[in-house]
Biopython code that builds the backbone (N, CA, C, O; Angstrom):
import numpy as np
from Bio.PDB.StructureBuilder import StructureBuilder

atoms = [
    (1, "MET", "N", (94.948, 130.606, 126.553)),
    (1, "MET", "CA", (94.040, 130.662, 125.798)),
    (1, "MET", "C", (92.982, 130.045, 126.059)),
    (1, "MET", "O", (92.996, 128.959, 126.639)),
    (2, "LYS", "N", (91.698, 130.751, 125.597)),
    (2, "LYS", "CA", (90.413, 130.477, 126.067)),
    (2, "LYS", "C", (89.970, 129.258, 125.226)),
    (2, "LYS", "O", (90.624, 129.039, 124.206)),
    (3, "THR", "N", (88.855, 128.373, 125.551)),
    (3, "THR", "CA", (88.579, 127.370, 124.831)),
    (3, "THR", "C", (86.918, 127.265, 124.816)),
    (3, "THR", "O", (86.216, 127.616, 125.765)),
    (4, "GLN", "N", (86.534, 126.842, 123.853)),
    (4, "GLN", "CA", (85.376, 126.360, 123.679)),
    (4, "GLN", "C", (84.741, 125.060, 123.482)),
    (4, "GLN", "O", (85.307, 124.560, 122.510)),
    (5, "ALA", "N", (83.875, 124.291, 123.908)),
    (5, "ALA", "CA", (83.798, 123.099, 123.616)),
    (5, "ALA", "C", (82.508, 122.674, 122.563)),
    (5, "ALA", "O", (81.380, 123.161, 122.649)),
    (6, "TYR", "N", (82.915, 121.704, 121.598)),
    (6, "TYR", "CA", (82.278, 121.614, 120.568)),
    (6, "TYR", "C", (81.731, 119.834, 120.561)),
    (6, "TYR", "O", (82.397, 118.895, 120.997)),
    (7, "ASN", "N", (80.602, 119.769, 120.049)),
    (7, "ASN", "CA", (80.282, 118.309, 119.735)),
    (7, "ASN", "C", (80.781, 117.927, 118.017)),
    (7, "ASN", "O", (80.475, 118.587, 117.024)),
    (8, "ILE", "N", (81.324, 117.115, 118.044)),
    (8, "ILE", "CA", (81.605, 116.708, 116.291)),
    (8, "ILE", "C", (81.678, 115.167, 116.662)),
    (8, "ILE", "O", (82.092, 114.571, 117.656)),
    (9, "VAL", "N", (81.000, 114.686, 115.235)),
    (9, "VAL", "CA", (81.102, 113.284, 115.134)),
    (9, "VAL", "C", (82.004, 112.525, 114.360)),
    (9, "VAL", "O", (82.306, 113.009, 113.270)),
    (10, "PHE", "N", (82.526, 111.388, 114.695)),
    (10, "PHE", "CA", (83.991, 110.736, 114.111)),
    (10, "PHE", "C", (83.203, 109.081, 113.583)),
    (10, "PHE", "O", (82.451, 108.477, 114.348)),
    (11, "PRO", "N", (83.457, 108.709, 112.579)),
    (11, "PRO", "CA", (83.133, 107.372, 112.611)),
    (11, "PRO", "C", (83.955, 106.235, 113.610)),
    (11, "PRO", "O", (85.139, 106.363, 113.918)),
    (12, "LYS", "N", (83.226, 105.289, 113.976)),
    (12, "LYS", "CA", (83.708, 104.448, 115.243)),
    (12, "LYS", "C", (85.131, 104.002, 114.922)),
    (12, "LYS", "O", (85.910, 103.848, 115.863)),
    (13, "GLU", "N", (85.572, 103.761, 113.557)),
    (13, "GLU", "CA", (86.970, 103.324, 113.488)),
    (13, "GLU", "C", (88.064, 104.196, 113.367)),
    (13, "GLU", "O", (89.226, 103.810, 113.489)),
    (14, "LEU", "N", (87.677, 105.585, 113.086)),
    (14, "LEU", "CA", (88.616, 106.725, 113.066)),
    (14, "LEU", "C", (88.624, 107.121, 114.867)),
    (14, "LEU", "O", (89.577, 107.635, 115.452)),
    (15, "MET", "N", (87.663, 106.833, 115.324)),
    (15, "MET", "CA", (87.994, 107.306, 117.059)),
    (15, "MET", "C", (88.713, 106.236, 117.539)),
    (15, "MET", "O", (89.404, 106.519, 118.518)),
    (16, "LYS", "N", (88.768, 105.143, 117.175)),
    (16, "LYS", "CA", (89.902, 103.960, 117.406)),
    (16, "LYS", "C", (91.029, 104.429, 117.561)),
    (16, "LYS", "O", (91.795, 104.503, 118.522)),
    (17, "LYS", "N", (91.074, 104.842, 116.196)),
    (17, "LYS", "CA", (92.702, 105.432, 115.622)),
    (17, "LYS", "C", (93.226, 106.568, 116.451)),
    (17, "LYS", "O", (94.381, 106.710, 116.853)),
    (18, "ILE", "N", (92.327, 107.254, 116.619)),
    (18, "ILE", "CA", (92.651, 108.591, 117.372)),
    (18, "ILE", "C", (92.845, 108.643, 119.186)),
    (18, "ILE", "O", (93.516, 109.380, 119.908)),
    (19, "ASP", "N", (91.805, 107.356, 119.515)),
    (19, "ASP", "CA", (92.309, 107.227, 120.766)),
    (19, "ASP", "C", (93.277, 106.485, 121.153)),
    (19, "ASP", "O", (93.718, 106.682, 122.285)),
    (20, "SER", "N", (93.900, 105.369, 120.265)),
    (20, "SER", "CA", (94.983, 104.553, 120.073)),
    (20, "SER", "C", (96.233, 105.742, 120.036)),
    (20, "SER", "O", (97.073, 105.752, 120.936)),
    (21, "ALA", "N", (96.270, 106.603, 119.064)),
    (21, "ALA", "CA", (97.513, 107.525, 118.978)),
    (21, "ALA", "C", (97.644, 108.488, 120.200)),
    (21, "ALA", "O", (98.690, 108.903, 120.698)),
    (22, "ALA", "N", (96.408, 108.743, 120.561)),
    (22, "ALA", "CA", (96.797, 109.786, 121.752)),
    (22, "ALA", "C", (97.249, 108.990, 122.822)),
    (22, "ALA", "O", (98.247, 109.285, 123.481)),
    (23, "ASN", "N", (96.348, 107.692, 123.081)),
    (23, "ASN", "CA", (97.065, 106.807, 124.600)),
    (23, "ASN", "C", (99.042, 106.794, 124.231)),
    (23, "ASN", "O", (99.941, 107.018, 125.041)),
    (24, "ARG", "N", (99.140, 106.518, 123.041)),
    (24, "ARG", "CA", (100.794, 106.175, 122.678)),
    (24, "ARG", "C", (101.476, 107.572, 122.823)),
    (24, "ARG", "O", (102.700, 107.699, 122.801)),
    (25, "SER", "N", (100.612, 108.605, 122.974)),
    (25, "SER", "CA", (101.579, 110.003, 123.182)),
    (25, "SER", "C", (101.082, 110.358, 124.598)),
    (25, "SER", "O", (101.565, 111.335, 125.171)),
    (26, "TYR", "N", (100.241, 109.685, 125.118)),
    (26, "TYR", "CA", (100.378, 109.932, 126.685)),
    (26, "TYR", "C", (99.325, 111.674, 126.805)),
    (26, "TYR", "O", (99.438, 112.531, 127.682)),
    (27, "LYS", "N", (98.668, 111.678, 125.959)),
    (27, "LYS", "CA", (97.645, 113.120, 125.720)),
    (27, "LYS", "C", (96.208, 112.663, 125.844)),
    (27, "LYS", "O", (95.839, 111.511, 125.615)),
    (28, "SER", "N", (95.455, 113.627, 126.214)),
    (28, "SER", "CA", (94.147, 113.420, 126.016)),
    (28, "SER", "C", (93.507, 113.197, 124.886)),
    (28, "SER", "O", (93.833, 113.931, 123.954)),
    (29, "ARG", "N", (92.669, 112.381, 124.680)),
    (29, "ARG", "CA", (91.745, 112.707, 123.611)),
    (29, "ARG", "C", (91.700, 114.211, 122.662)),
    (29, "ARG", "O", (92.031, 114.335, 121.483)),
    (30, "SER", "N", (91.135, 115.365, 123.675)),
    (30, "SER", "CA", (91.160, 116.421, 123.000)),
    (30, "SER", "C", (92.308, 117.179, 122.957)),
    (30, "SER", "O", (92.260, 118.011, 122.051)),
    (31, "GLU", "N", (93.442, 117.200, 123.680)),
    (31, "GLU", "CA", (94.408, 117.561, 123.621)),
    (31, "GLU", "C", (95.019, 116.760, 122.083)),
    (31, "GLU", "O", (95.428, 117.580, 121.261)),
    (32, "TYR", "N", (95.097, 115.483, 121.710)),
    (32, "TYR", "CA", (95.725, 114.952, 120.708)),
    (32, "TYR", "C", (95.083, 115.724, 119.260)),
    (32, "TYR", "O", (95.762, 116.047, 118.286)),
    (33, "ILE", "N", (93.520, 115.926, 119.425)),
    (33, "ILE", "CA", (93.185, 116.226, 118.324)),
    (33, "ILE", "C", (93.364, 117.840, 118.007)),
    (33, "ILE", "O", (93.375, 118.345, 116.885)),
    (34, "ARG", "N", (93.501, 118.511, 119.250)),
    (34, "ARG", "CA", (93.787, 120.049, 119.174)),
    (34, "ARG", "C", (95.040, 120.047, 118.414)),
    (34, "ARG", "O", (95.144, 120.750, 117.409)),
    (35, "GLU", "N", (96.004, 119.299, 118.829)),
    (35, "GLU", "CA", (97.660, 119.462, 118.518)),
    (35, "GLU", "C", (97.623, 119.178, 116.957)),
    (35, "GLU", "O", (98.330, 119.834, 116.192)),
    (36, "ILE", "N", (96.669, 118.055, 116.459)),
    (36, "ILE", "CA", (96.486, 117.680, 114.737)),
    (36, "ILE", "C", (95.936, 118.775, 114.110)),
    (36, "ILE", "O", (96.356, 119.100, 112.999)),
    (37, "VAL", "N", (94.970, 119.455, 114.710)),
    (37, "VAL", "CA", (94.147, 120.409, 113.800)),
    (37, "VAL", "C", (95.175, 121.733, 113.750)),
    (37, "VAL", "O", (95.271, 122.448, 112.752)),
    (38, "VAL", "N", (95.887, 121.931, 114.925)),
    (38, "VAL", "CA", (96.634, 123.344, 114.767)),
    (38, "VAL", "C", (98.005, 122.962, 113.807)),
    (38, "VAL", "O", (98.602, 123.830, 113.170)),
    (39, "SER", "N", (98.413, 121.478, 113.814)),
    (39, "SER", "CA", (99.561, 121.371, 112.920)),
    (39, "SER", "C", (99.186, 121.262, 111.505)),
    (39, "SER", "O", (100.023, 121.440, 110.620)),
    (40, "LYS", "N", (97.819, 120.945, 111.228)),
    (40, "LYS", "CA", (97.373, 121.006, 110.168)),
    (40, "LYS", "C", (97.090, 122.657, 109.446)),
    (40, "LYS", "O", (97.405, 123.090, 108.338)),
    (41, "LEU", "N", (96.420, 123.263, 110.517)),
    (41, "LEU", "CA", (96.263, 124.613, 109.778)),
    (41, "LEU", "C", (97.695, 125.764, 109.728)),
    (41, "LEU", "O", (97.839, 126.872, 109.212)),
    (42, "LYS", "N", (98.481, 124.992, 110.422)),
    (42, "LYS", "CA", (99.970, 125.781, 110.186)),
    (42, "LYS", "C", (100.593, 125.350, 108.727)),
    (42, "LYS", "O", (101.247, 126.144, 108.050)),
    (43, "GLU", "N", (100.294, 123.905, 108.295)),
    (43, "GLU", "CA", (100.973, 123.385, 107.156)),
    (43, "GLU", "C", (100.032, 124.316, 106.124)),
    (43, "GLU", "O", (100.587, 125.095, 105.349)),
    (44, "GLU", "N", (98.857, 124.212, 106.158)),
    (44, "GLU", "CA", (98.187, 125.117, 105.149)),
    (44, "GLU", "C", (98.344, 126.284, 105.016)),
    (44, "GLU", "O", (98.083, 126.751, 103.908)),
    (45, "ASP", "N", (98.909, 127.339, 106.269)),
    (45, "ASP", "CA", (99.321, 128.949, 106.010)),
    (45, "ASP", "C", (100.655, 128.982, 105.395)),
    (45, "ASP", "O", (101.103, 129.908, 104.718)),
    (46, "GLU", "N", (101.448, 127.506, 105.796)),
    (46, "GLU", "CA", (102.818, 127.592, 105.294)),
    (46, "GLU", "C", (103.099, 127.530, 103.661)),
    (46, "GLU", "O", (104.028, 128.032, 103.028)),
    (47, "TRP", "N", (101.954, 126.726, 103.189)),
    (47, "TRP", "CA", (101.470, 126.388, 101.494)),
    (47, "TRP", "C", (101.391, 127.340, 100.968)),
    (47, "TRP", "O", (102.149, 127.704, 100.069)),
    (48, "ASP", "N", (100.203, 128.127, 101.531)),
    (48, "ASP", "CA", (99.589, 129.308, 101.167)),
    (48, "ASP", "C", (100.682, 130.227, 100.881)),
    (48, "ASP", "O", (100.744, 130.692, 99.742)),
    (49, "GLU", "N", (101.753, 130.631, 101.948)),
    (49, "GLU", "CA", (102.654, 131.769, 101.694)),
    (49, "GLU", "C", (103.669, 131.062, 100.498)),
    (49, "GLU", "O", (104.235, 131.904, 99.801)),
    (50, "ILE", "N", (103.943, 129.772, 100.200)),
    (50, "ILE", "CA", (105.253, 129.309, 99.217)),
    (50, "ILE", "C", (104.191, 129.583, 97.895)),
    (50, "ILE", "O", (104.662, 130.208, 96.945)),
    (51, "PHE", "N", (102.758, 129.122, 97.822)),
    (51, "PHE", "CA", (102.129, 129.695, 96.576)),
    (51, "PHE", "C", (101.851, 131.054, 96.206)),
    (51, "PHE", "O", (101.408, 131.460, 95.131)),
    (52, "ALA", "N", (102.166, 131.702, 97.223)),
    (52, "ALA", "CA", (101.737, 133.180, 97.117)),
    (52, "ALA", "C", (103.327, 133.667, 96.425)),
    (52, "ALA", "O", (103.437, 134.376, 95.425)),
    (53, "LYS", "N", (104.247, 133.213, 97.062)),
    (53, "LYS", "CA", (105.541, 133.921, 96.912)),
    (53, "LYS", "C", (106.111, 133.410, 95.098)),
    (53, "LYS", "O", (106.749, 134.067, 94.275)),
    (54, "GLY", "N", (105.533, 131.969, 95.014)),
    (54, "GLY", "CA", (105.606, 131.779, 93.477)),
    (54, "GLY", "C", (104.776, 132.612, 92.456)),
    (54, "GLY", "O", (105.207, 132.999, 91.370)),
    (55, "ARG", "N", (103.704, 132.805, 92.879)),
    (55, "ARG", "CA", (103.043, 133.746, 92.315)),
    (55, "ARG", "C", (103.283, 135.126, 91.722)),
    (55, "ARG", "O", (103.206, 135.685, 90.628)),
    (56, "GLU", "N", (103.619, 135.408, 93.016)),
    (56, "GLU", "CA", (104.374, 136.697, 92.776)),
    (56, "GLU", "C", (105.532, 136.674, 91.802)),
    (56, "GLU", "O", (105.504, 137.435, 90.835)),
    (57, "ILE", "N", (106.668, 135.754, 92.016)),
    (57, "ILE", "CA", (107.599, 135.558, 91.592)),
    (57, "ILE", "C", (107.182, 135.208, 89.815)),
    (57, "ILE", "O", (107.893, 135.710, 88.944)),
    (58, "GLY", "N", (106.461, 134.673, 89.586)),
    (58, "GLY", "CA", (105.993, 134.574, 88.311)),
    (58, "GLY", "C", (105.231, 135.840, 87.662)),
    (58, "GLY", "O", (105.191, 136.110, 86.461)),
    (59, "ARG", "N", (104.719, 136.458, 88.576)),
    (59, "ARG", "CA", (103.996, 137.724, 87.845)),
    (59, "ARG", "C", (105.219, 138.861, 87.697)),
    (59, "ARG", "O", (105.165, 139.743, 86.841)),
    (60, "ARG", "N", (106.168, 138.743, 88.508)),
    (60, "ARG", "CA", (107.606, 139.498, 88.103)),
    (60, "ARG", "C", (108.284, 139.217, 86.833)),
    (60, "ARG", "O", (108.851, 140.040, 86.115)),
    (61, "MET", "N", (108.145, 137.831, 86.626)),
    (61, "MET", "CA", (108.923, 137.176, 85.435)),
    (61, "MET", "C", (107.591, 137.242, 84.232)),
    (61, "MET", "O", (107.877, 136.735, 83.148)),
    (62, "GLY", "N", (106.520, 137.689, 84.337)),
    (62, "GLY", "CA", (105.417, 137.634, 83.024)),
    (62, "GLY", "C", (104.997, 136.459, 82.820)),
    (62, "GLY", "O", (104.439, 136.215, 81.750)),
    (63, "ILE", "N", (105.143, 135.584, 83.669)),
    (63, "ILE", "CA", (104.259, 134.218, 83.291)),
    (63, "ILE", "C", (103.101, 134.220, 84.029)),
    (63, "ILE", "O", (102.882, 134.384, 85.229)),
    (64, "LYS", "N", (102.215, 133.947, 82.822)),
    (64, "LYS", "CA", (100.514, 133.967, 83.298)),
    (64, "LYS", "C", (100.094, 132.650, 83.712)),
    (64, "LYS", "O", (100.545, 131.577, 83.310)),
    (65, "SER", "N", (99.380, 132.804, 84.377)),
    (65, "SER", "CA", (98.390, 131.312, 85.090)),
    (65, "SER", "C", (97.737, 130.710, 83.832)),
    (65, "SER", "O", (97.109, 131.183, 82.885)),
    (66, "GLU", "N", (98.186, 129.321, 84.249)),
    (66, "GLU", "CA", (97.303, 128.344, 83.108)),
    (66, "GLU", "C", (95.617, 128.416, 82.948)),
    (66, "GLU", "O", (94.910, 128.050, 82.009)),
    (67, "GLN", "N", (95.263, 129.026, 84.226)),
    (67, "GLN", "CA", (93.696, 128.990, 84.250)),
    (67, "GLN", "C", (92.923, 130.157, 83.670)),
    (67, "GLN", "O", (91.692, 130.147, 83.680)),
]
sb = StructureBuilder()
sb.init_structure("model")
sb.init_model(0)
sb.init_chain("A")
sb.init_seg("    ")
for serial, (resi, resn, name, xyz) in enumerate(atoms, 1):
    if name == "N":
        sb.init_residue(resn, " ", resi, " ")
    sb.init_atom(name, np.array(xyz, "f"), 0.0, 1.0, " ", f" {name:<3s}", serial, name[0])
structure = sb.get_structure()
């Protein structure tokens, strides 16, 4: 996987928590943050699929959105 470096800013207290969690996991800070982001994106994709299926089922049943 090709990588690219970015500079991002975190509050100091959050950085302490990230570093602590990364150390407990025996991972580098970058590796830990990368895994968290990938996990969150995967979770959001899964929820998007669930909602899309729900909308499709609702459409087939003639249920209209409340919006």
